[in-house]
C-alpha positions, 0 to 999 in steps of 0.5 A, a space after each residue: 355388347 353383341 361380339 362381331 362374328 368372325 368367318 374364314 372369309 373375314 380372315 382372307 380364305 374363301 371356301 365357296 370360291 374355291 369350291 367354284 374353282 374345282 367345278 370350273 376346272 373339271 371340264 378341262 382335266 377330263 379331256 386329259 385322263 387315261 382310262 387308267 385313271 380312276 375316279 374324278 377330281 375332288 377326292 382326297 387322292 387321285 386314283 390310277 390303276 397300273 395295268 400289271 399285265 402290260 409290263 413284265 418288271 415296271 419301274 415307276 419313275 417320280 419327278 417334281 419341279 416348279 417354274 421359278 421366276 418365270 411365274 414373274 413374266 407371267 405376273 408382268 404380262 398378266 397372262 397365265 394360260 400358258 405357265 401351266 404348260 411349263 409346269 408339266 414339261 419340266 417334270 415330264 420331260 425329266 422322266 422322259 430322259 430315263 425312258 419312263 412314259 408319264 402316267 399321271 400328273 398332280 399340282 400344287 397351286 399356292 396364292 394369297 387370294 384365290 383369284 378364280 380367272 386367274 387360277 383357271 387359266 393356270 390350270 388350262 395350261 396344265 391340262 393342255 401340257 398333260 394332254 401334250 405329254 399323255 399323262 393324267 391330270 388326277 388331281 391337285 391342291 389350291 392353297 389360299 394363304 393370305 399374309 403369306 403371298 400377296 393377294 396377287 401372287 401365286 406359286 406353283 409346283 408340279 409332280 408326276 409319276 411314270 413307268 419303264 421296263 426295268 431292263 429298259 431304263 436309259 440311265 447313260 451306263 451303255 455310253 462310249 467313246 465316240 458316241 454322238 450327241 444329237 440336240 434337239 431345238 428348244 422353244 427358246 428359254 424355256 424355265 431356267 435362268 429368268 432371275 438373270 434374264 430378268 436383271 439384265 432385260 429389265 433392271 439393267 437395260 430398263 425394258 418394258 415388258 411390251 418393247 420390240 426388240 430387233 430380232 424377235 418376233 414377239 415383244 420381249 414379254 411374249 418371247 420371255 413366256 413362250 412355253 417350255 417345249 414337251 419332248 415325251 411323244 418324240 423320245 417315245 418314239 425314238 426309243 422305239 425305233 433305235 438304240 437310245 443310250 442316253 438322254 439329258 434334259 437341258 434345264 439348269 445348269 445348261 450343256 455344261 452341267 446337264 450331260 455329265 449327270 448321265 455319262 460314265 466316270 470316264 467319259 467326257 463330252 466335246 461340243 461344237 457350238 458352230 453346229 447350231 444358231 441359238 434363237 436371238 434372245 440369248 444374244 441379246 441377253 448376252 450382249 446387254 448384260 455383257 455375260 460371259 459366254 461360259 456363263 451363258 452355256 451354264 445358265 441357258 439351254 442355249 437353243 437345246 432343249 434335249 441331248 440325245 446320245 446314240 452310236 455314231 453309226 445311227 445318227 445320221 439315221 435319228 437325225 432323219 427321223 426327227 425331221 420326219 416327227 417334226 423337230 429340229 436336230 443336229 449332231 453337236 457333239 461326241 463323247 470323248 475320253 476324259 482326262 482326270 481333273 479336265 472338264 466333263 464338257 469341252 466346247 470347241 
């Protein structure tokens, strides 16, 4: 009796489909490539030429992140062409707060079984995010892992490298009492707090992904899937024109946890909540889940995706400049003396 031959495809991994995937995404990636990018997608490593003549003392800055359980919303909606924007945003926004220009990006996609159309949609979003951030998508990895993930599941991770002149690194060390805190509007929930949002909206309130709720422009699913805003070009423009003392990306931990990450030890923050109106989705989550306001500000960005700390005398000029750039922004607070053992962020 002849023993049946077993192939890698029989084990759940389709090498031919993986090769077809690479061919499909090459045209998506090409528009993201900067002149410093060397070679094409498909080599063992991505190549990028750092022009040493352009910098006096360059400092490379790296960041990595994912999009968390927002992936669950993409699966529920069966819409995968924007989640890649979130992936890019979470890393490039972390780079830009230090004054670093994003240079190149790599992605990692892990899945139970490669769905060609879904995966192409994901990379379509990644390429769009890279183009918006001005960084090159120079490589990545797609891992087909049958038995580890379900066939229709996938997970994402992103990796980005940027550069800043060492003497222009923004680290918050120059922040002083009296400086103004400018908040840049978010595009909604962005990519943090989805475990709480999903529990409240779908488990407790019993909503369907296609439900329309009073106050929202789109269905609850489309609202939750709204891509994270990329602030790279705006912040690079500000850095060229103003004295920026500190920048905080408002991700997990909200305003409560993220602003203190850049403060000198002696400084605290007073945030004046009435200075801006959070998008309706936050009030919906708070009311439906009976979530404490303090918890909301620790979990979500509450409508502020990025904060910029500048001298008080420059604050109005920065606001006007941001409006010219098409950003919604306002002064949301100021830097204070921090009393020992008191909270770093006080809300009024």
